[in-house]
C-alpha positions in Angstrom: -29.0 -78.7 21.8 -28.5 -78.0 18.1 -31.9 -76.2 18.0 -30.7 -73.9 20.9 -27.5 -73.1 19.1 -29.6 -71.7 16.2 -32.1 -69.8 18.4 -31.9 -66.2 19.6 -32.2 -65.5 23.3 -35.6 -63.9 23.9 -36.2 -60.7 22.0 -33.1 -58.8 23.0 -29.7 -58.5 21.4 -28.3 -61.6 23.2 -27.2 -65.2 22.5 -27.0 -67.5 25.5 -27.7 -71.1 24.5 -25.7 -72.9 27.3 -27.7 -71.7 30.4 -30.9 -72.3 28.5 -29.9 -75.8 27.7 -28.8 -76.4 31.4 -32.2 -75.1 32.6 -33.9 -77.4 30.1 -31.9 -80.4 31.3 -32.7 -79.6 35.0 -36.4 -79.3 34.1 -36.3 -82.8 32.5 -34.7 -84.2 35.7 -36.6 -82.5 38.5 -39.6 -80.7 36.8 -41.0 -77.6 38.4 -39.1 -77.6 41.7 -38.2 -74.0 42.3 -36.0 -74.7 45.3 -33.7 -76.9 43.2 -33.1 -74.1 40.6 -32.1 -71.7 43.3 -29.9 -74.3 45.0 -28.0 -74.9 41.7 -27.6 -71.1 41.3 -26.0 -70.9 44.8 -23.8 -74.0 44.1 -22.5 -72.4 40.9 -21.8 -69.1 42.7 -19.9 -70.9 45.5 -18.0 -72.7 42.7 -17.0 -69.3 41.2 -15.7 -68.2 44.6 -13.7 -71.5 45.0 -12.1 -71.1 41.6 -11.3 -67.4 42.4 -9.6 -68.7 45.5 -7.5 -71.1 43.5 -6.5 -68.5 41.0 -5.4 -66.0 43.6 -3.6 -68.7 45.7 -1.8 -69.9 42.5 -0.4 -66.4 42.0 0.3 -65.3 45.6 0.7 -68.6 47.5 -1.2 -67.0 50.5 -4.3 -68.8 51.5 -5.5 -66.0 53.7 -5.4 -63.5 50.8 -7.0 -65.9 48.4 -9.7 -66.7 51.0 -10.4 -63.0 51.6 -10.9 -62.4 47.9 -13.3 -65.3 47.6 -15.4 -64.3 50.6 -15.5 -60.7 49.6 -16.9 -61.7 46.2 -19.5 -64.1 47.9 -20.9 -61.3 50.0 -20.7 -58.5 47.4 -24.2 -56.9 47.0 -23.8 -57.0 43.2 -24.0 -60.8 43.1 -27.2 -61.1 45.0 -29.2 -61.4 41.8 -27.5 -64.8 41.1 -29.0 -66.2 44.3 -32.5 -64.6 43.9 -33.2 -64.9 40.2 -33.1 -68.2 38.3 -32.2 -66.5 35.0 -29.1 -65.0 36.4 -27.4 -68.4 36.6 -26.0 -67.4 33.2 -23.7 -64.8 34.8 -22.4 -67.3 37.3 -21.8 -69.9 34.6 -19.8 -67.3 32.5 -17.7 -66.5 35.5 -17.1 -70.1 36.4 -16.1 -71.2 32.9 -13.9 -68.1 32.4 -12.0 -68.5 35.7 -11.5 -72.2 35.0 -10.0 -71.2 31.7 -7.6 -68.8 33.4 -6.7 -71.4 36.0 -5.9 -74.0 33.2 -3.7 -71.4 31.5 -1.9 -70.4 34.7 -1.7 -73.7 36.5 -2.3 -76.8 34.3 -2.0 -80.3 35.8 1.6 -81.6 36.2 2.8 -83.2 33.0 0.0 -81.8 30.9 1.0 -81.2 27.2 0.5 -77.9 25.5 -2.2 -79.2 23.1 -4.6 -80.5 25.7 -4.2 -77.2 27.6 -5.1 -75.3 24.5 -8.2 -77.5 23.9 -9.4 -77.1 27.4 -8.9 -73.3 27.2 -10.8 -73.1 24.0 -13.8 -75.1 25.3 -14.0 -73.2 28.6 -13.8 -69.8 27.0 -16.3 -70.7 24.3 -18.7 -72.0 27.1 -18.2 -68.7 29.0 -19.2 -66.7 26.0 -22.2 -68.9 25.2 -23.4 -68.5 28.8 -23.5 -64.7 28.5 -22.0 -62.1 26.2 -19.9 -60.7 29.1 -18.1 -64.1 29.3 -16.2 -62.9 26.3 -14.2 -60.6 28.6 -12.4 -63.7 30.0 -10.9 -64.2 26.6 -9.1 -60.8 27.0 -7.9 -61.9 30.5 -6.5 -65.2 29.3 -4.9 -63.6 26.3 -3.2 -61.0 28.4 -2.0 -63.6 30.9 -0.5 -65.7 28.1 1.2 -62.7 26.5 2.6 -61.3 29.7 3.7 -64.6 31.1 5.6 -66.2 28.3 6.1 -70.0 28.6 6.0 -73.0 26.3 2.3 -73.2 27.0 1.6 -69.6 25.8 1.3 -70.2 22.1 -1.5 -72.9 22.2 -3.3 -70.8 24.8 -3.2 -67.7 22.6 -4.4 -69.7 19.6 -7.2 -71.3 21.7 -8.3 -67.9 22.9 -8.6 -66.4 19.5 -10.3 -69.6 18.2 -12.9 -69.3 20.9 -13.7 -65.7 20.0 -13.9 -66.5 16.3 -16.1 -69.6 16.9 -18.5 -67.6 19.0 -18.7 -64.9 16.3 -19.5 -67.5 13.7 -22.2 -69.1 15.8 -23.8 -65.7 16.6 -23.5 -63.9 13.3 -23.7 -66.8 10.8 -25.9 -69.4 12.5 -28.2 -67.0 14.4 -28.0 -63.9 12.3 -26.2 -61.6 14.8 -29.0 -61.1 17.3 -28.3 -57.3 17.0 -31.8 -56.1 16.1 -33.6 -53.0 17.4 -34.5 -53.0 21.1 -35.7 -50.8 23.9 -34.5 -50.6 27.4 -34.6 -48.4 30.5 -31.2 -46.8 30.9 -29.6 -44.4 33.3 -28.2 -41.1 31.9 -26.6 -39.0 34.6 -29.3 -38.2 37.1 -32.2 -39.6 35.1 -33.5 -43.1 34.1 -35.2 -43.0 30.7 -36.7 -45.5 28.3 -34.4 -45.6 25.3 -35.1 -47.2 22.0 -32.5 -47.9 19.3 -33.8 -47.9 15.7 -37.5 -47.5 16.1 -40.3 -45.9 18.2 -41.8 -47.7 21.0 -44.8 -45.8 22.2 -45.3 -42.7 24.3 -42.5 -41.5 26.6 -39.7 -43.4 24.8 -36.6 -41.6 23.7 -35.5 -42.8 20.2 -31.8 -42.5 19.7 -30.0 -42.3 16.4 -26.6 -41.2 15.2 -24.6 -39.2 17.7 -27.1 -39.5 20.5 -26.9 -43.3 20.2 -23.1 -43.2 20.5 -23.3 -40.9 23.5 -25.6 -43.3 25.3 -23.4 -46.2 24.5 -20.4 -44.3 25.8 -22.2 -43.5 29.0 -23.1 -47.2 29.5 -19.4 -48.1 29.0 -18.3 -45.4 31.4 -20.9 -46.3 34.0 -19.9 -50.0 33.9 -16.2 -49.0 34.5 -16.9 -46.6 37.3 -19.6 -48.9 38.8 -17.1 -51.7 39.0 -14.9 -49.8 41.5 -17.4 -47.4 43.1 -20.8 -49.1 43.2 -22.2 -46.5 45.6 -22.2 -43.8 42.9 -24.7 -45.5 40.6 -28.2 -47.1 40.8 -28.9 -50.5 39.4 -29.8 -49.0 36.0 -26.8 -46.6 35.8 -28.1 -43.3 36.9 -26.2 -41.3 39.5 -27.1 -42.2 43.1 -28.7 -39.4 45.1 -27.5 -40.9 48.4 -24.1 -42.5 49.4 -23.7 -45.5 51.6 -20.7 -44.6 53.8 -19.7 -48.3 54.6 -19.9 -49.2 50.9 -17.9 -46.1 49.9 -15.1 -46.9 52.5 -15.0 -50.5 51.3 -14.9 -49.5 47.6 -12.0 -47.1 48.2 -10.1 -49.8 50.2 -10.6 -52.5 47.5 -9.7 -50.1 44.7 -6.6 -49.1 46.5 -5.4 -52.7 46.8 -6.2 -53.3 43.1 -4.2 -50.3 42.0 -1.3 -51.4 44.2 -1.2 -54.8 42.4 -1.4 -53.2 38.9 1.6 -50.9 39.8 3.8 -53.3 41.7 3.1 -56.7 39.9 1.8 -55.8 36.4 2.6 -59.1 34.8 0.4 -60.9 37.3 -2.3 -58.3 37.9 -2.8 -56.6 34.5 -4.9 -59.5 33.1 -7.5 -58.6 35.7 -7.5 -55.0 34.5 -8.1 -56.4 31.0 -11.1 -58.3 32.3 -12.6 -55.1 33.8 -12.0 -53.0 30.6 -13.4 -55.7 28.3 -16.5 -56.1 30.5 -17.0 -52.4 30.4 -16.8 -52.3 26.6 -19.3 -55.2 26.4 -21.8 -53.1 28.5 -22.3 -50.6 25.6 -25.8 -52.0 24.9 -27.1 -51.2 28.4 -25.9 -50.8 32.0 -27.2 -53.2 34.6 -25.5 -53.7 38.0 -25.8 -57.5 37.5 -23.9 -57.3 34.3 -20.7 -56.0 36.0 -20.3 -59.2 38.1 -17.6 -60.4 35.7 -15.6 -57.2 36.2 -16.1 -57.5 40.0 -14.5 -60.9 39.9 -11.4 -59.2 38.3 -11.5 -56.4 40.8 -11.4 -58.8 43.8 -8.7 -60.9 42.2 -6.5 -57.8 41.7 -7.3 -56.7 45.2 -6.1 -60.0 46.5 -2.8 -59.6 44.7 -2.5 -56.0 46.1 -3.2 -57.3 49.6 -0.3 -59.8 49.2 2.0 -56.9 48.1 0.9 -54.8 51.1 1.7 -57.6 53.5 5.1 -58.0 52.0 5.8 -54.3 52.2 4.8 -54.3 55.9 6.9 -57.4 56.6 10.0 -55.8 55.0 9.7 -52.9 57.4 9.5 -55.3 60.4 5.9 -54.3 61.1 4.3 -57.0 63.3 1.6 -58.4 61.1 -0.2 -60.2 63.9 -2.1 -57.2 65.1 -2.7 -56.0 61.6 -4.1 -59.4 60.8 -6.5 -59.3 63.8 -7.6 -55.8 62.8 -8.1 -56.8 59.1 -10.0 -59.9 60.2 -12.2 -57.8 62.5 -12.9 -55.3 59.7 -13.8 -58.1 57.2 -16.1 -59.7 59.8 -17.9 -56.4 60.3 -18.2 -55.9 56.6 -19.6 -59.5 56.1 -22.0 -58.8 58.9 -23.1 -55.6 57.4 -23.6 -57.2 53.9 -25.4 -60.2 55.4 -27.9 -57.9 57.2 -28.4 -55.9 54.0 -29.0 -59.1 52.1 -31.5 -60.4 54.6 -33.4 -57.1 54.3 -33.3 -57.3 50.5 -34.5 -60.9 50.4 -37.3 -60.0 52.8 -38.4 -57.1 50.5 -38.2 -59.3 47.5 -40.2 -62.1 49.1 -42.9 -59.6 50.1 -43.0 -58.2 46.5 -43.4 -61.7 45.1 -46.1 -62.7 47.5 -48.0 -59.6 46.6 -47.6 -60.2 42.9 -48.8 -63.8 43.3 -51.8 -62.7 45.3 -52.7 -60.2 42.5 -52.4 -63.0 39.9 -54.6 -65.4 41.9 -57.1 -62.6 42.5 -57.2 -61.9 38.8 -57.6 -65.6 38.0 -60.6 -65.9 40.3 -62.2 -62.9 38.7 -61.6 -64.3 35.2 -62.5 -67.9 36.0 -63.2 -69.8 32.8 -61.2 -67.4 30.7 -57.8 -67.8 29.1 -55.2 -65.4 30.6 -52.3 -64.5 28.3 -49.0 -65.2 30.1 -47.6 -62.0 28.5 -49.8 -60.0 30.8 -47.7 -61.1 33.7 -44.5 -59.6 32.3 -45.2 -56.4 34.3 -44.6 -58.4 37.5 -41.0 -58.2 38.8 -40.6 -62.0 39.3 -41.6 -63.1 35.8 -38.8 -63.8 33.4 -39.6 -63.0 29.7 -37.7 -66.1 28.6 -40.0 -68.3 30.7 -43.1 -66.7 29.1 -41.5 -67.2 25.7 -40.8 -70.9 26.2 -44.2 -71.6 27.8 -45.8 -70.2 24.7 -43.6 -72.2 22.4 -44.2 -75.4 24.5 -48.0 -75.1 24.3 -48.1 -73.6 20.8 -49.7 -70.3 22.0 -49.7 -67.3 19.7 -47.4 -64.2 20.0 -44.4 -66.0 21.8 -42.5 -62.7 21.9 -45.4 -60.8 23.4 -45.3 -58.2 20.7 -49.0 -57.6 20.5 -49.3 -57.4 24.3 -46.5 -54.8 24.5 -48.1 -52.8 21.6 -51.4 -52.7 23.4 -49.9 -51.6 26.7 -47.8 -48.9 25.1 -50.1 -47.7 22.4 -47.4 -48.2 19.8 -45.7 -51.0 18.0 -44.0 -53.9 19.7 -40.4 -54.8 19.3 -39.4 -55.9 15.9 
């Protein structure tokens, strides 16, 4: 574990030792058993939805509203990568730890003293950040909740939150050296997706950004993350503007956003911490936009929408509107939405399964043609299902050269590999 704490995550500006350690532990326990890794991913995702239910129920006291928020998160298309990609467990772990920290701050066990609450908050927020950089956004949420809801427990929670952020900064910048080196990535920019490099050239076709152009791309990434949290139908997975609009997704996005705005206007003390979560996650997206990286913000959106739904129900009840028929209509609408998302997921999974079968067939065909020759694992990075981190650790485990695949990338692009 100490070695992982002092090691950069792959060759990108990231630092995520906790999920790497958990994957290592699972490998030691079950070996190469792919089904078990996906099963754990799904279990962690279900755990995130369960804790979201607990947080919303703690604030509203309405099990139906809390359940609606949890189910909506579970079927949201932006969380599908957690169930289909082993490496995306890091996002689910960040959400699980961050929501648990918020739950501890909002609803600690009866009779719990302030100091243990502060210690638990510190550990959970630090684990959220060490799972994925976007887990730092939960520190903003817990801090906002502690400041807006003053109580005898607020002071230790505030100190614990700041301590978690400072500890993470020390680990990342002092122990690991910052992990903020040059990098290249495909990024959306309005109606185009372009390969962008920060700090150095990376072969033909790459756009090297410096100075003001770099700041503009960062600003676009932040804005795309904020807009994409509310209106996913406007953007592609890499942040470019979508050429087509999904009408069901657009209607659902407007409905959920309306409920969230209702909560922020009518119950700011309870709901504003979730707006802080969305804003912080958007700021943390400055390096690059990816749909899977706004899952943390989506958690905040559905939590706020749950609070807004509770306010809408109270408003209707105060005007003597019969909620029975409204409840039936809402349940029918949610059922239709879940059915629509389930069908979409089945189609996506079928497409992904077909892509992976084709990729494996190409690898086997190539292996037969090169029988008796050593095939560099880096060559498989072009396949969609291969995680760069897996190639990196395979090379380290068997003492193979070029663990970061710099030479392979340089050969493929005709330029220099990442530095």
